[in-house]
MARDO-640082 format. One line per 10 residues: number of its first residue (from 1); for each residue x, y, z of C-alpha. Coordinates in Angstrom, 1 decimal. Layout:
N
NUM) X:Y:Z ~ ...
# end
This chain:
98
1) -41.2:148.0:-109.3 ~ -40.8:144.8:-107.5 ~ -37.7:143.6:-105.6 ~ -37.4:139.9:-105.2 ~ -35.2:138.1:-102.7 ~ -34.5:134.6:-103.8 ~ -33.6:131.4:-102.1 ~ -30.7:129.9:-104.0 ~ -31.3:126.4:-102.5 ~ -35.0:126.4:-103.5
11) -34.8:128.4:-106.7 ~ -37.9:130.4:-105.7 ~ -38.5:133.9:-104.4 ~ -38.6:134.1:-100.6 ~ -39.9:137.7:-100.6 ~ -41.6:139.9:-103.2 ~ -41.3:143.6:-102.1 ~ -43.2:146.4:-103.8 ~ -40.3:148.7:-103.7 ~ -40.5:151.8:-106.0
21) -42.6:153.7:-108.4 ~ -39.8:153.8:-111.0 ~ -36.9:151.6:-112.0 ~ -34.5:150.3:-109.3 ~ -31.0:151.3:-110.4 ~ -28.7:150.0:-107.6 ~ -28.8:147.5:-104.7 ~ -26.1:146.7:-102.1 ~ -26.0:144.1:-99.3 ~ -25.2:145.5:-95.9
31) -22.0:144.2:-94.3 ~ -24.1:143.2:-91.2 ~ -25.6:140.1:-89.8 ~ -24.1:136.6:-89.1 ~ -20.5:136.2:-90.2 ~ -19.7:139.9:-90.5 ~ -18.0:142.6:-88.4 ~ -21.4:143.6:-87.1 ~ -23.2:140.2:-86.5 ~ -26.0:141.5:-84.2
41) -27.2:144.1:-86.7 ~ -30.0:143.4:-89.2 ~ -29.0:142.3:-92.7 ~ -30.3:145.1:-95.0 ~ -30.7:145.4:-98.7 ~ -30.9:149.1:-99.6 ~ -32.2:149.8:-103.1 ~ -31.9:153.1:-105.0 ~ -34.3:154.2:-107.6 ~ -35.1:156.7:-110.3
51) -38.0:157.8:-108.1 ~ -35.4:159.6:-106.0 ~ -35.8:157.3:-103.0 ~ -33.8:154.7:-101.2 ~ -35.6:151.9:-99.4 ~ -33.9:149.9:-96.7 ~ -35.3:146.4:-96.8 ~ -34.9:143.9:-93.9 ~ -33.8:140.7:-95.8 ~ -34.9:138.2:-93.1
61) -38.4:139.7:-92.5 ~ -39.0:140.7:-96.1 ~ -40.1:144.3:-95.3 ~ -38.9:147.7:-96.2 ~ -38.1:149.3:-92.8 ~ -37.1:152.8:-93.8 ~ -37.6:155.0:-96.9 ~ -35.1:157.8:-97.5 ~ -37.0:160.5:-99.4 ~ -34.9:163.7:-99.1
71) -33.1:163.2:-102.5 ~ -33.7:165.8:-105.1 ~ -32.7:163.7:-108.1 ~ -32.8:160.0:-109.0 ~ -30.4:157.9:-106.9 ~ -27.8:155.9:-108.8 ~ -25.7:154.3:-106.1 ~ -25.6:153.1:-102.5 ~ -22.6:152.1:-100.4 ~ -22.0:151.2:-96.7
81) -19.0:151.9:-94.5 ~ -17.2:148.7:-93.5 ~ -19.2:148.1:-90.3 ~ -22.6:148.9:-91.9 ~ -23.4:151.7:-89.6 ~ -23.4:154.4:-92.3 ~ -24.9:154.5:-95.7 ~ -23.9:156.8:-98.5 ~ -26.1:157.5:-101.6 ~ -25.0:159.1:-104.8
91) -27.0:161.1:-107.3 ~ -26.4:161.8:-111.0 ~ -25.9:165.5:-110.3 ~ -22.8:164.5:-108.2 ~ -24.4:165.0:-104.8 ~ -23.6:162.5:-102.1 ~ -25.7:162.0:-99.0 ~ -24.5:160.2:-95.9
# end
């Protein structure tokens, strides 16, 4: 599955990321980068998939910098703490990983 990051001013994709082997179910912008509580941290776009992985994509560079692979089930949700230092993932079987 492909994850596209678009430029709203140009109405074209800025990055096309080959993200997962199955459908992407959830994405969430990190509360990091310019104009946030954590302006020096990288702006990330984690995306959760039915392939039981979460990929952390660097929005500016257009690359997936980490892949979280320890999930036993498809991942349905991702959420950051307020400063973007911690990421929680939720699975359909009610498991939560932090």
